[in-house]
N, C-alpha and C positions, 0 to 999 in steps of 0.2 A: 360723791355727794353733789347734787346740783348746787350751783352758786346762786345767790340772790342779790348780787351786787347791783343789778339794774333796778331793784326795787327801792324806791326812795321812801315809800310809806313804812311806818313802823311795823316790824314783824313780830308777831306773838307766836311762839313755838311750843306746841304740846309735844312732850318727849316721852317715849315709852315703847314697850313691845307691842301692846294692844292686840294680843291674840284673841280673836273672836269678837272684839269690840263690844264688850258687855256693858251693863249699865254703869259700872264704875268708870270705865273708859269714856263712856258717853258724857259723864259729868265733867271729866277733864276737858273734853272737846267743847262742851257748852261754856265752860269758864274761859277757854281760849277765844271762842267766838265773841263772847261778851267783852272781854278785854280789848280785842281788836276793834270792836265797834266803838268802844270808849275812846280809844287812841286814834281812831280814823285810820286803822292799819289793816294788816292782812293776817287772818288766822291760818296757821300752817301746822304741819305735823312732821316730826322727825322720828323714824323708827329704824329697826335694825334687821338685817337679813344676812345670814340665816339667824334663827332664834339663838339668843345668847347661849342657852343651855346646850344646843346642838353642837356648838363649837367647844365649850368649856367642859361639858359633862355629857358626852353623847350617849353613854350607857344609861344615864338617868334622865335624859331629855324627855319632856312631856309630849304626848300626842297633841298635835296642833288642832285647834277647833275649826279653823277656816284656812282657805288658801290665801296667798298674798293678794290675788285678784279680788276675792270676796272681801278681805279686810279693807282694801283700798276703796272699794265701792261703798262699804259701810261707813268708813271714815269720811268720805266725801259727802255722804248723806247727812252727816252731822253738821255740815256747814263749813268744813275745812277746805280752804281754797287751794292749798299747795300740800303735796305729800312728798317728803324727801326721805330717801332710804340710804343709810350708811351700810356699806359692806362690813360685816362684823368679822374681823380677823384677829389673830393672836397679837399682832402688833398694836392694833387698836385697843384690845383688851388690856394691854400693858400700860396704857396712858393713864397718868394721874388725873384726879378730879379737876384740878385747876387747869391743867393742860387741855382737858376735854372742853371745858368752857371757853378757854382761849381760842381753841379751834373753831368752835361755833361762832364766836364773835368775828373771827377772821373770814369765815366762809359766808356769814350772813351779816354784813356790815350794818344793815338796818335793824338788826335784832334788838328788841326793846324789853321783851318779857319772856320768861320761860314758865310753862305751866306743867306740873307733874302731879301724880298721885303721891299721897303722903308716905307710901312705902317705897318710892323710887330710890334706887341706888345707882351709882355711876363711878367710873374710874377703877383703877387697879384695886383688887381685893375689896371692892365695894366701899372704898374709903369715903366716897361722896354720898351723903344721905340728907335727910330732912334737917339734921342739926347743923350741917356744914354748908349746904347749898345756898341759903340766903346771903351769908357773908361772902362766899366765893363769887356769887353773881354780882353782888353790890360792888365788889372791887373792880369789876369790868363795866360798871355803869348799867347793869341789868337788874330788872326786878324778877324775883322768883315767887311764884304763886303755888303754894301747896294745897291740893284739893283733898278734902277729907274723904275717908272711905264711904262708899255707899253700902248700907247694910241691908240684909234680909234675914229675918228670924234671929236677930241679935248677933249676927256674924257678918264680917265684911264679904261683899261679893268678890269673887276671884275666878280666874280661869281654872284653877285647881278644883274649886267646888263644882264648877260646871262639868268638868271632865268626869268627876265622880258621879254626878247625877246622870250623865249620859251612860256611863259604864254600867250602872245599876238599872237602867231603863226608866228612870224617873224623869221623863221628858217634860211634864208640867213644871217641875222645879227648874229644869234647865231653861225653860222659856221665861220663867219669872226672873232668873238671874241675867239672862241675855237681853231680855226686853223684846224677844222675838223667838220664833221656833228654831230649834237646832236644825240646820239644813245643810248637810254636806253636799258638795258639788261633785259631779262625775260625768262620765260618758256612757251613753247607751250602747251596749255591745250585744252580740248574738249569744243566745243561750241554748239550752237543750230542749226547749219547748215543752218542759214538764207541765207547767201551768196550762198551756194551751191544750194539751192532751186531756186535761181535767175540765176544760171548759172555761178556764180563767187565764187568758193570755196576760203575760207580764212584760213590763220593760225591765231589762236586766241592766242595772246601773253599776259601773265599776267606779267607786269613789276615788277621788284624787289622793285622799289622805287615809291613813290606816285607822283612824278613830271610828268606832262603831257603837251604836247602842247595844245593850244586852241582847243576846239572841232571843228571837220571838217574833210575834205578829203584832203589827202596829197600825193604828190609824195614822195616815200620813197624807201629804199632798205632793203631787208631782208638779214642779214649777216649770212651765214651758213658756215660750215667747208670748202666747196668748193668755197667760194667767195660770193660776193654780187649779189642779184637777185632783179632787179628793179620791182616795182609794185605800187599799190595804197593802202594807209593805211587809216583806218577809226578810228578816235578818238571820242568816244561817249561823249555826254554831260551829266554829272552826275545830272544836274538840270532838265533834260527833262524826265518826267515820261515815255514817249514813248520809251526811250532808257535804262530804268532801267534794262531790262533783259540782257543787254550786260555786266553788272557788271563792273569790273575793268580792263577788257581786252582791248587791242588795236588790231584791225584786219588788216591784210594785204593780198591782193590778188596779187599773182605773176603769170602772164600768163605762162601757160605751165608747172608749177611746180606741180607735182602730187604725190610726195613721202610722206610717212608717217613721220610727224614731231613731233608727240605727245611726250611730256616730254623732248624734246630737249631744250638745252640752246641756245638762239639766241639774236641778237640785231636788232633793227629797226632803221636805220639811216634815219632821216627825211631830205628831200630836200627842199620842198616848199609847202605852203598851197594853195590848188586849190580852195576851196570854203567852205562855212559853211554848216550846215545841211539843208536839204530840205525835206519836207514831200510830199510823192507821193500818187496819188489817187488809184493806183493799182500796181500789181507786174510788169506788162509790162512797165509802165512808169519808175519804179525804175530800172529795168534791162537795159532799154535804156540809162538812165542817168549814170548808173555805167559803161556801155561800153564806153561812152564818157569820163568819168573820167579816166578810165584805159589808154585810148589813150593819154589823156592830161598828165597823170603821166609819161608815157614812153617818151613823147616828152620833158618834163621838165628834166627828167633824162639824156636824150641824150644831152640836152643843157648844163647841169651842168657837165656832165662827157663825153666830146666828145672823 
């Protein structure tokens, strides 16, 4: 964990896992930025890697919504000036709540305030929580700021809700909860040129993380260095033997995009699910349906991004 002993300005530390940096996380960061401005201090973030559940309950660990690099970029975009990462080990997990806070005070001598979501827990057996944090922090001369849940449709926004929306193909809901489109990152790899043979060449993207939207055809945007390019994306069904040759890639066709993208790092931002998979009797029928899908995808993109 990087030390901040050289920082004389008060440090305000937002603490959490922050997977996906959704609207609830963003509220925590806004609070930290505002507190730091009030104190004339530095807004910072403390997070854990690997994900706590990946160490403590690997069989039940959730699929992550974003890579560490994506999360850090999103956190920085919220105005956070420093990002500190704690290697999460079993030894660290065995630390009591008071010892955890004492460690923070030792590692960050200028620490003045801790900002967390109201469901934040810490220390062995989650013994530290909203009921114990304020007094434990005060004993060390720290202020604890608990940020209330951000809700949507009467329920708190959470990474769990977002994963469920992605899994069912409800990408508009995922966007409402995230505050932006769900956009997995990956690398463009060589494919079997099936789309090209039908007149619709695709970029074959191997995502870094295993999370996928429900199988089907989507309106989506391919994010490149020169900006987003709307098109139609294909998410294969791993349970369908007929689609086994697609492997773990997600394909996207962008009309008019002819450049070489192999080995480039990209993101696919999903807009809306257009349909599920359909088996076609021949190449002509498949080509005609893909042409209709592309037009529907462009129309959906124009509606979403007027």
